[in-house]
Structure formats: structure tokens, C-alpha cells
C-alpha positions as CSV (number, residue, x, y, z in Angstrom):
1,M,-44.1,7.3,-15.7
2,S,-41.6,5.2,-17.1
3,F,-39.0,3.1,-15.7
4,L,-36.1,4.3,-18.0
5,K,-37.1,8.2,-15.4
6,T,-36.9,6.7,-12.8
7,L,-33.2,5.6,-13.8
8,T,-29.7,8.2,-13.9
9,F,-26.9,7.6,-16.1
10,T,-23.6,8.2,-16.1
11,T,-20.2,7.4,-18.1
12,A,-18.8,4.3,-17.6
13,N,-15.3,6.1,-17.2
14,D,-16.6,7.6,-13.5
15,L,-16.2,3.5,-12.5
16,A,-12.9,3.0,-12.6
17,P,-10.7,4.1,-10.3
18,S,-8.6,7.1,-11.0
19,L,-5.0,6.1,-10.5
20,I,-4.1,7.6,-7.2
21,E,-7.0,5.3,-5.8
22,K,-5.9,2.4,-6.8
23,K,-1.9,3.8,-4.5
24,R,-4.8,4.1,-1.9
25,F,-6.3,1.1,-1.6
26,K,-2.3,-1.0,-1.9
27,L,-1.4,2.1,0.5
28,I,-3.4,0.9,2.6
29,K,-3.5,-3.1,2.6
30,A,0.1,-3.1,2.7
31,L,-0.7,-0.6,6.3
32,N,-2.9,-3.8,7.1
33,D,0.1,-5.6,6.8
34,Q,2.4,-4.4,8.6
35,L,-0.7,-4.1,11.5
36,T,-0.8,-8.1,11.6
37,L,3.3,-8.1,10.8
38,L,3.1,-6.2,14.0
39,D,0.3,-8.6,16.5
40,N,2.2,-12.2,14.8
41,P,5.9,-11.8,13.4
42,S,6.1,-15.2,10.9
43,F,3.2,-14.1,9.6
44,S,3.3,-14.8,6.0
45,K,1.4,-14.1,2.6
46,T,0.1,-16.6,0.1
47,R,0.8,-16.2,-3.6
48,K,-1.5,-18.3,-5.9
49,K,0.7,-19.1,-9.4
50,W,-0.1,-21.9,-12.5
51,V,2.4,-23.7,-12.8
52,M,3.4,-26.8,-15.8
53,I,3.5,-29.8,-14.1
54,D,4.6,-33.0,-16.4
55,G,2.7,-30.8,-19.6
56,E,-0.3,-29.9,-17.1
57,K,-1.0,-27.0,-15.4
58,V,-1.8,-27.1,-11.7
59,L,-1.8,-24.1,-9.2
60,T,0.3,-23.9,-6.9
61,Q,1.0,-21.7,-3.4
62,K,3.9,-19.7,-2.4
63,N,4.2,-17.9,1.0
64,M,5.3,-14.7,0.3
65,P,7.1,-13.2,3.6
66,V,5.9,-9.6,4.7
67,R,8.9,-7.4,5.4
68,P,8.9,-5.3,8.6
69,W,8.8,-1.4,7.1
70,W,9.7,-0.4,11.2
71,K,13.7,-1.2,12.8
72,E,14.8,-0.8,16.1
73,T,17.3,2.3,16.9
74,L,20.3,1.8,18.7
75,D,18.2,4.4,21.7
76,G,15.4,2.2,21.5
77,K,13.0,3.3,19.4
78,V,11.5,3.1,16.3
79,A,12.1,4.1,13.3
80,L,9.1,3.5,11.3
81,T,9.0,4.6,6.8
82,V,5.8,3.4,4.9
83,R,6.6,2.8,1.3
84,S,4.7,2.7,-2.5
85,G,5.5,0.0,-4.8
86,L,9.6,0.4,-3.8
87,K,9.5,3.6,-2.7
88,R,9.8,5.1,0.7
89,L,7.8,8.0,1.1
90,E,9.1,11.5,2.5
91,F,7.7,13.2,4.9
92,E,9.4,16.5,4.9
93,K,12.0,17.3,2.4
94,G,14.8,15.0,3.1
95,K,12.9,12.3,5.6
96,S,11.3,10.1,4.7
97,A,11.0,8.2,8.8
98,I,8.3,8.3,11.9
99,V,10.2,8.4,14.9
100,V,8.0,6.0,17.7
101,A,8.9,6.3,21.5
102,N,8.4,2.3,21.8
103,L,7.2,-0.9,19.9
104,E,4.1,-0.2,21.8
105,M,3.2,2.6,19.6
106,L,3.5,1.1,16.9
107,S,0.2,-0.3,16.7
108,K,-1.4,3.0,17.6
109,I,0.6,4.9,14.9
110,I,-0.4,2.4,11.8
111,K,-3.5,2.6,12.5
112,G,-3.0,6.7,12.5
113,L,-1.6,6.2,9.3
114,L,-4.7,4.0,8.1
115,D,-7.4,6.3,8.7
116,A,-4.9,9.6,7.5
117,V,-4.3,7.4,4.0
118,K,-8.7,6.4,3.6
119,I,-9.2,10.6,4.3
120,G,-6.3,11.7,2.0
121,E,-4.1,12.7,3.8
122,L,-1.0,11.1,2.6
123,D,-2.4,11.4,-1.5
124,H,0.0,14.6,-2.2
125,L,3.3,11.6,-1.5
126,L,1.1,8.8,-3.4
127,N,0.6,11.6,-6.6
128,E,4.4,12.8,-6.5
129,K,5.1,9.3,-6.7
130,V,3.2,8.6,-9.7
131,E,4.3,11.4,-11.5
132,T,7.9,11.2,-11.4
133,T,6.9,7.0,-12.8
134,A,4.6,8.8,-15.3
135,I,7.7,10.8,-16.0
136,V,10.4,7.9,-16.2
137,K,8.0,6.1,-18.7
138,K,8.4,9.0,-21.2
139,K,11.7,9.3,-21.4
140,V,12.2,5.2,-21.8
141,A,9.4,5.2,-24.7
């Protein structure tokens, strides 16, 4: 038996993640940042950038603050919004925030959202956002 007959082949296009998978990975990363921010309020990410200083390229690092997606309401509860890019995800028509009893429960909610994103429960919300941005790009061009 030849070696090539033991291999399984596929098209190279299948290797790249789809647009919805890219959105899912970005949302998972952002939710993990929110969990870290909840544990460490002074958390910030570092961004590396090449800049020209005196005619030479130098690699610099800049601290980028991570902004919380939650706010405390007047009655002591916490309102959590989930963002994809710059837009808030609407779970129901006109409702883009999740009410949480207190800050201690917030980590459980964020972990639950992480699990939901990983298995694809929020794909319909991410997909709506992807379709609307595609329409806007077509109108501009």
C-alpha cells in the first residue's frame, strides 16, 4: 500500500475560520479579559507597535486599559452588556443588558456566557451583526 493512499485530503479553503468563528474567538477573548478585570481592577493589556525614533524603527509597548462592560445601577444591582466590536449585542428586542444581583454573581454570569459562546449559542446574535456590517460596506462602495 502506498503512503499517499493512507492520507486524507481536503481543500485548503476549509482551513481558514469562517467570519462567525472569528467573531466567536474575539468575543471569547474579550469575555476572558472581563473576567481578569473583575479579579484585578487595574488590569490593562499591552500593545506592541513599531515607531520611528531618530530614523530607526523601535518596538514600543503601550498599555491599553480594559473598560468594564458592567455598571452598578441605583438599586444595587449590576447591568452587564456584551459587546462585539463597538456594538452591544441585543439579546431581546431593545434589551442589551443582563441584570445581575451583585458583583459576586458577575463572574458566574461571564463564565456562563463564555460556555454559551463556545458551543455557539450566541452565533445568531453575532451573525446579525456580521450581516448588517456587510450591507453597510456594500452601500458605501
